[in-house]
C-alpha positions as semicolon CSV with decimal commas, in nm:
position;residue;x (nm);y (nm);z (nm)
1;X;-3,237;-4,542;-6,388
2;X;-3,293;-4,170;-6,358
3;X;-2,997;-3,970;-6,215
4;X;-3,021;-3,868;-5,850
5;X;-2,981;-3,494;-5,791
6;X;-2,840;-3,370;-5,461
7;X;-2,922;-3,016;-5,360
8;X;-2,739;-2,865;-5,065
9;X;-2,941;-2,650;-4,834
10;X;-2,730;-2,335;-4,765
11;X;-2,879;-2,298;-4,419
12;X;-2,803;-2,657;-4,338
13;X;-2,442;-2,612;-4,447
14;X;-2,412;-2,299;-4,233
15;X;-2,552;-2,474;-3,927
16;X;-2,315;-2,768;-3,983
17;X;-2,009;-2,541;-4,012
18;X;-2,102;-2,344;-3,704
19;X;-2,145;-2,664;-3,506
20;X;-1,817;-2,803;-3,641
21;X;-1,612;-2,497;-3,539
22;X;-1,782;-2,475;-3,201
23;X;-1,685;-2,837;-3,141
24;X;-1,325;-2,762;-3,240
25;X;-1,317;-2,466;-3,006
26;X;-1,453;-2,677;-2,723
27;X;-1,190;-2,949;-2,774
28;X;-0,883;-2,741;-2,858
29;X;-0,969;-2,398;-2,721
30;X;-1,015;-2,077;-2,918
31;X;-0,750;-1,971;-3,173
32;X;-0,480;-1,737;-3,044
33;X;-0,622;-1,444;-3,240
34;X;-0,936;-1,461;-3,023
35;X;-0,750;-1,486;-2,694
36;X;-0,712;-1,171;-2,488
37;X;-0,365;-1,143;-2,340
38;X;-0,347;-1,113;-1,964
39;X;-0,280;-0,761;-1,845
40;X;-0,108;-0,675;-1,518
41;X;-0,187;-0,390;-1,282
42;X;0,143;-0,212;-1,224
43;X;0,021;-0,076;-0,891
44;X;-0,054;-0,427;-0,770
45;X;0,278;-0,550;-0,909
46;X;0,454;-0,274;-0,713
47;X;0,285;-0,387;-0,391
48;X;0,379;-0,750;-0,460
49;X;0,739;-0,647;-0,537
50;X;0,766;-0,461;-0,207
51;X;0,618;-0,756;-0,019
52;X;0,846;-1,016;-0,176
53;X;1,164;-0,807;-0,146
54;X;1,084;-0,752;0,222
55;X;1,018;-1,124;0,282
56;X;1,343;-1,214;0,109
57;X;1,526;-0,963;0,324
58;X;1,380;-1,106;0,645
59;X;1,510;-1,451;0,548
60;X;1,853;-1,310;0,460
61;X;1,878;-1,158;0,808
62;X;1,752;-1,474;0,984
63;X;2,014;-1,693;0,817
64;X;2,293;-1,451;0,909
65;X;2,181;-1,428;1,271
66;X;2,162;-1,808;1,292
67;X;2,518;-1,835;1,153
68;X;2,396;-2,078;0,886
69;X;2,537;-1,909;0,577
70;X;2,703;-2,224;0,433
71;X;2,907;-2,000;0,208
72;X;3,098;-2,130;-0,090
73;X;3,283;-1,981;-0,385
74;X;3,078;-2,003;-0,706
75;X;3,327;-1,819;-0,928
76;X;3,546;-1,513;-0,968
77;X;3,458;-1,155;-1,048
78;X;3,633;-0,979;-1,335
79;X;3,854;-0,812;-1,073
80;X;3,962;-1,154;-0,942
81;X;3,765;-1,145;-0,617
82;X;3,575;-1,452;-0,500
83;X;3,209;-1,457;-0,602
84;X;3,032;-1,605;-0,304
85;X;2,709;-1,801;-0,268
86;X;2,528;-1,856;0,061
87;X;2,204;-2,005;0,186
88;X;2,090;-1,646;0,226
89;X;2,111;-1,601;-0,152
90;X;1,929;-1,927;-0,224
91;X;1,652;-1,892;0,034
92;X;1,580;-1,533;-0,066
93;X;1,577;-1,641;-0,431
94;X;1,313;-1,907;-0,359
95;X;1,090;-1,659;-0,178
96;X;1,108;-1,389;-0,443
97;X;1,138;-1,588;-0,767
98;X;0,869;-1,843;-0,689
99;X;0,654;-1,580;-0,521
100;X;0,628;-1,397;-0,852
101;X;0,584;-1,722;-1,044
102;X;0,295;-1,825;-0,819
103;X;0,115;-1,491;-0,830
104;X;0,181;-1,419;-1,198
105;X;0,210;-1,750;-1,387
106;X;0,389;-1,694;-1,716
107;X;0,560;-1,369;-1,618
108;X;0,931;-1,351;-1,706
109;X;1,158;-1,342;-1,400
110;X;1,537;-1,311;-1,425
111;X;1,735;-1,387;-1,109
112;X;2,102;-1,391;-1,016
113;X;2,054;-1,733;-0,859
114;X;1,910;-2,060;-0,989
115;X;1,745;-2,354;-0,818
116;X;1,704;-2,678;-1,013
117;X;1,516;-2,861;-0,740
118;X;1,139;-2,917;-0,783
119;X;0,936;-2,659;-0,594
120;X;0,613;-2,725;-0,408
121;X;0,408;-2,413;-0,476
122;X;0,186;-2,501;-0,180
123;X;0,487;-2,407;0,034
124;X;0,526;-2,069;-0,139
125;X;0,317;-1,807;0,038
126;X;0,158;-1,522;-0,154
127;X;0,179;-1,157;-0,054
128;X;-0,083;-0,884;-0,068
129;X;-0,155;-0,700;-0,393
130;X;-0,233;-0,386;-0,195
131;X;-0,022;-0,190;0,052
132;X;-0,124;0,120;0,251
133;X;0,218;0,276;0,188
134;X;0,161;0,243;-0,187
135;X;-0,200;0,366;-0,173
136;X;-0,093;0,677;0,021
137;X;0,139;0,782;-0,261
138;X;0,002;0,631;-0,582
139;X;-0,354;0,732;-0,677
140;X;-0,361;0,598;-1,033
141;X;-0,265;0,279;-1,212
142;X;-0,141;0,139;-1,540
143;X;-0,235;-0,192;-1,704
144;X;0,042;-0,360;-1,905
145;X;0,033;-0,678;-2,119
146;X;0,216;-0,952;-1,930
147;X;0,439;-1,026;-2,232
148;X;0,582;-0,671;-2,212
149;X;0,697;-0,720;-1,852
150;X;1,018;-0,869;-1,714
151;X;1,122;-0,878;-1,349
152;X;1,491;-0,869;-1,255
153;X;1,574;-0,978;-0,901
154;X;1,889;-0,982;-0,694
155;X;1,798;-1,195;-0,392
156;X;2,108;-1,083;-0,200
157;X;2,329;-0,803;-0,323
158;X;2,676;-0,775;-0,164
159;X;2,715;-1,143;-0,079
160;X;3,089;-1,104;-0,014
161;X;3,017;-0,834;0,242
162;X;2,736;-1,049;0,387
163;X;2,989;-1,324;0,464
164;X;3,217;-1,064;0,627
165;X;2,931;-0,922;0,840
166;X;2,952;-0,587;0,661
167;X;2,575;-0,594;0,668
168;X;2,522;-0,222;0,602
169;X;2,591;-0,293;0,233
170;X;2,348;-0,584;0,196
171;X;2,021;-0,542;0,004
172;X;1,755;-0,747;-0,172
173;X;1,629;-0,592;-0,495
174;X;1,339;-0,621;-0,737
175;X;1,308;-0,434;-1,066
176;X;1,005;-0,429;-1,295
177;X;1,093;-0,369;-1,659
178;X;0,852;-0,279;-1,940
179;X;0,981;-0,332;-2,294
180;X;1,341;-0,320;-2,171
181;X;1,302;-0,001;-1,966
182;X;1,324;-0,010;-1,584
183;X;1,000;0,130;-1,441
184;X;0,974;0,011;-1,080
185;X;1,266;-0,030;-0,841
186;X;1,245;-0,182;-0,492
187;X;1,542;-0,204;-0,255
188;X;1,516;-0,369;0,085
189;X;1,786;-0,334;0,351
190;X;1,751;-0,654;0,555
191;X;1,948;-0,540;0,857
192;X;1,756;-0,216;0,908
193;X;1,421;-0,352;0,789
194;X;1,378;-0,056;0,555
195;X;1,232;-0,095;0,206
196;X;1,241;0,194;-0,041
197;X;1,078;0,203;-0,384
198;X;0,996;0,424;-0,678
199;X;0,776;0,397;-0,986
200;X;0,879;0,615;-1,276
201;X;0,612;0,873;-1,353
202;X;0,400;0,784;-1,049
203;X;0,592;0,846;-0,727
204;X;0,818;0,698;-0,462
205;X;0,804;0,574;-0,105
206;X;0,788;0,839;0,165
207;X;1,096;0,694;0,335
208;X;1,317;0,728;0,026
209;X;1,573;0,988;0,129
210;X;1,639;1,219;-0,165
211;X;1,922;1,470;-0,130
212;X;2,092;1,719;-0,355
213;X;2,431;1,711;-0,525
214;X;2,708;1,739;-0,268
215;X;2,984;1,866;-0,493
216;X;2,930;2,242;-0,491
217;X;3,252;2,382;-0,347
218;X;3,354;2,044;-0,210
219;X;3,523;1,877;-0,502
220;X;3,400;1,561;-0,668
221;X;3,273;1,274;-0,452
222;X;3,260;0,937;-0,624
223;X;3,148;0,604;-0,478
224;X;3,305;0,287;-0,617
225;X;3,322;-0,086;-0,548
226;X;3,549;-0,209;-0,271
227;X;3,695;-0,462;-0,515
228;X;3,843;-0,211;-0,759
229;X;3,889;0,117;-0,578
230;X;4,242;0,157;-0,715
231;X;4,151;0,163;-1,085
232;X;3,870;0,413;-1,041
233;X;4,076;0,631;-0,808
234;X;4,351;0,648;-1,071
235;X;4,095;0,733;-1,337
236;X;3,918;0,997;-1,126
237;X;4,234;1,173;-1,012
238;X;4,352;1,203;-1,370
239;X;4,014;1,355;-1,465
240;X;3,951;1,592;-1,172
241;X;4,174;1,815;-0,961
242;X;3,982;1,770;-0,639
243;X;3,829;1,426;-0,592
244;X;3,723;1,210;-0,300
245;X;3,679;0,836;-0,352
246;X;3,441;0,642;-0,127
247;X;3,468;0,261;-0,145
248;X;3,161;0,056;-0,058
249;X;2,999;-0,280;-0,124
250;X;2,677;-0,354;-0,308
251;X;2,541;-0,181;-0,615
252;X;2,209;-0,116;-0,442
253;X;2,379;0,054;-0,148
254;X;2,597;0,267;-0,374
255;X;2,303;0,383;-0,583
256;X;2,111;0,487;-0,272
257;X;2,412;0,692;-0,160
258;X;2,383;0,883;-0,488
259;X;2,009;0,930;-0,431
260;X;2,073;1,064;-0,078
261;X;2,329;1,313;-0,210
262;X;2,608;1,169;0,003
263;X;2,812;1,138;-0,317
264;X;2,783;1,290;-0,663
265;X;2,836;0,980;-0,873
266;X;2,861;0,604;-0,865
267;X;3,092;0,462;-1,127
268;X;3,205;0,115;-1,225
269;X;3,449;0,042;-1,505
270;X;3,433;-0,335;-1,541
271;X;3,158;-0,586;-1,614
272;X;2,849;-0,569;-1,396
273;X;2,534;-0,783;-1,403
274;X;2,202;-0,620;-1,480
275;X;2,025;-0,763;-1,174
276;X;2,277;-0,566;-0,965
277;X;2,177;-0,231;-1,116
278;X;1,821;-0,255;-1,251
279;X;1,635;-0,156;-0,931
280;X;1,868;0,137;-0,870
281;X;1,833;0,240;-1,234
282;X;1,452;0,246;-1,199
283;X;1,469;0,455;-0,880
284;X;1,706;0,705;-1,042
285;X;1,478;0,730;-1,346
286;X;1,179;0,801;-1,122
287;X;1,367;1,082;-0,946
288;X;1,505;1,249;-1,258
289;X;1,852;1,099;-1,219
290;X;2,049;0,903;-1,474
291;X;2,224;0,570;-1,507
292;X;2,414;0,494;-1,827
293;X;2,716;0,310;-1,953
294;X;3,039;0,508;-1,960
295;X;2,967;0,554;-2,331
296;X;2,655;0,748;-2,232
297;X;2,408;0,485;-2,353
298;X;2,101;0,381;-2,158
299;X;2,095;0,017;-2,048
300;X;1,840;-0,215;-2,205
301;X;1,701;-0,473;-1,961
302;X;1,519;-0,689;-2,213
303;X;1,545;-1,051;-2,090
304;X;1,634;-1,149;-2,446
305;X;1,965;-0,962;-2,421
306;X;2,285;-1,050;-2,234
307;X;2,254;-1,018;-1,856
308;X;2,600;-0,859;-1,844
309;X;2,672;-0,490;-1,896
310;X;3,027;-0,477;-2,031
311;X;3,065;-0,103;-2,089
312;X;3,100;0,045;-1,744
313;X;2,849;0,237;-1,538
314;X;2,778;0,592;-1,429
315;X;2,492;0,695;-1,199
316;X;2,412;1,051;-1,095
317;X;2,114;1,255;-0,980
318;X;2,122;1,530;-1,243
319;X;2,183;1,565;-1,616
320;X;2,448;1,843;-1,588
321;X;2,652;1,640;-1,338
322;X;2,607;1,328;-1,548
323;X;2,733;1,488;-1,867
324;X;3,029;1,644;-1,685
325;X;3,135;1,305;-1,548
326;X;3,077;1,131;-1,880
327;X;3,298;1,382;-2,056
328;X;3,578;1,355;-1,800
329;X;3,563;0,984;-1,711
330;X;3,452;0,813;-2,031
331;X;3,780;0,843;-2,220
332;X;3,987;0,769;-1,907
333;X;3,792;0,448;-1,841
334;X;3,841;0,337;-2,199
335;X;4,218;0,388;-2,167
336;X;4,233;0,180;-1,846
337;X;4,031;-0,105;-1,994
338;X;4,239;-0,111;-2,312
339;X;4,561;-0,127;-2,109
340;X;4,421;-0,418;-1,903
341;X;4,312;-0,611;-2,211
342;X;4,655;-0,572;-2,371
343;X;4,831;-0,743;-2,078
């Protein structure tokens, strides 16, 4: 029998391969290298952040006015004070956290609170991606890959003060971070209804009260946490001849006091969580201010890193003031912390 010769038609092979890979793509989707990553409009994300922070704040106020806080102790701060949790924290968390998750599926959101119960996204209302107050100030935009963005939220800052009806210190905060750097900060004050915001390099809300340094000829004015006024007062008085210590609750409130020029610096010498400070950090950055550790290092808000800042905090509105305080307070804070750790 004569041998049978098979000859492949190159065009036939090509058509077969094309059909084969098209079928694979139809069944399994295109390979990752052909997928275009979702990009996010930062201007729209700012508007959404303002809307969600405001909605969270409204709920915080409603729960307080209805006397339905249901407060409980969830732990202790490093200073030994009770760390409180209320329904205000949890309800605000649901509004803000799941609001972002619904509007930006896949975006990374880091919150102080957690909710393990299943959520019906049909019950989560969306907010507008445009706001007149943003459009009046911001006339340009920036598009960022969604994987570069993280959102830090504090659904209710100053919970302890919230339970004590010291409502002037209470805020809800949202911070948009790009590659670890805080870019957008939003702070809502539930009991005044005011929301302030800033976007680094683009502008800030018209209602954000920006003052000047108050220290010229008046000594040094430092705002600190109610829970550890004594340690910082000891540190400050050993560093400066003329110093005035203001004790207040809430990291958001204290940062805004620096922005207003009511005080020269906000300092904290023990552990503080990044959701407490991220929004304020972004606002300071946008205004030319500074927030660093007491070592002088900028704080990295990458969600892959620890949520705790262990190396103290200093916030000011100008570089000269910042470096003066770093020089005087940095070593003193280190001494205090070393003495505490040795006991």
